[in-house]
N, C-alpha and C positions, 0 to 999 in steps of 0.2 A: 889332627883334631877333626872329627867330622862335624857337619853342621849341628847335629844334635848335641855333641859335646861342647861346641862353642856356645850354643844357647844356654846349656846347663851352667857352663862356667860364667857366662854373663849374668845369668839369674843370681848364681851364688856370690858373685863379686858385687852385685848391686846390693844384696842383703849384707854383706860384710861392710860395705861403705856406709849403708844407712844405720848400721848398729854401731859404728865407730863413735869415738867421742869428738871427732872433728867437727867444727862449725860449717857445715856444707850449705852452700846456697843453690847448688845445682849439681846434679850428676848426669853424665851422659855416657852411655856405653854403645859401642859399635862393634860388629863382628862381620867380617868380610872374606870372601875366598879371593885371593890374589889372582887366580886364572879366571875368575868370574866377572861378570859385568854389573853386578849388584852387591850392594852392602845393605845389612839391616841395622837400624839405630833405635835405641831406646833412650829417650830423654825424660828425666824427671827435674822439674823445678818446683820445689815446694810440694804442693798436692797435685800439680798439674803432670799427667803422664801421658805421653804419646808414642806411638811407633810410627816409623816411616821408612821408605826405601829410597835410596839414592843410587844414582850411577856409581858404580865401582870403579876399580882401576881398569885399564884396558886390557883385553885378552892378551896374555903373555904368549911368547913363543917357547917352545921346548917342553918342560915338564909340566904336567897338570896334577900334581900330587894333590891329594884331597886333605888339605889342611886350611883351617880357618884361622885368621888373626883376630884376637880380642884386643880392643882398645878401650880404655877407661878414662874418662876425663872428669875431673872433679874440681869444682870452684871452692877454694878454701879462703873463707873470710876470717881474716885475724883482727881480733879486737884488742889483744894483748900484746905481748912482746913478740918480736920477730922470730925469736928462737922457738916459741911455741908453735907458730905457724909452720915453721920449717919441719919441726918434729911431727906435726900432724900430717904433713904431706909425705913424709917417710913412712910414717905408720900406715897411711893408706896404701902406699906401693907394696909394702911388705904383706899387708892382708890380702891384697888382690893376687899377689904372687903366690901365696900360700893356697888360695882357693884354686887358681889355675893349675897348680902342681897337683893338687888333690883330684882334679877332675880330667886329667889327661895323662897319656903316657908319653908325651912328646919330651924330648931332651933339650929342646930349644926355648929360649924366652918367648912367651906368646902374648905378653902383655905390655903395653906402653901406658904410662900413667902422665897425663898432662895436668900439673898442678897449676891452676890460674891463682896468682897472688897479687897483692895490691902494691907490692914494693919490689922494685927492680933489685935492691940490695939482697933479697932473700934467695935469688936464683942460686948463687954459689954456695949459700948456706945450706940449701935443700940437697944440692948435688953432693956437698961434702958429707951431710948426714947420711945420705943413701950409701956412699962409699964406707963410711965408718960402720954401718949397719950390715955391710957385706950382702947387700940385696941383689940377687943374680938377676937383674931386671934393667931393662933400658929406660931409665927415668929422664924424661925430657920435661923441663920446666919453661913455660911460657909466662913472662912477666906481663901483667896487664896494669898499666899505670893508670891512676885516677887523675883526671885533670880537675882543677877548681872550676866550679860552675859559676 
């Protein structure tokens, strides 16, 4: 995937996320070149949008094939049942995978979805849902626990 393809995939993935039915409190998309030293990141929280560059992974030895990795992080705020939140996270992963597949000729998974949920018990539920949906995607779930204030 070239940088242009990665940028297009990021834009399309962002549109897909914002048009989904999930209750998103924030979306973050990053695309980076594994052999480069910078990555570009777009962050949207509510109506706040910003772009920033961050140091990327260290320069690798060996191959310098021109492919970019697209990473999508979405905060899923569940107000209903845990199963609904898990279904939303799987739906987001599937939507992003479709967008990336439509915008690149790569035969490798290029997207990682981080679904930030508010209940640690959802982690396995989301992973199981992704397996059942047969999403050809590396779905990683981080549970963010809310502590009582």
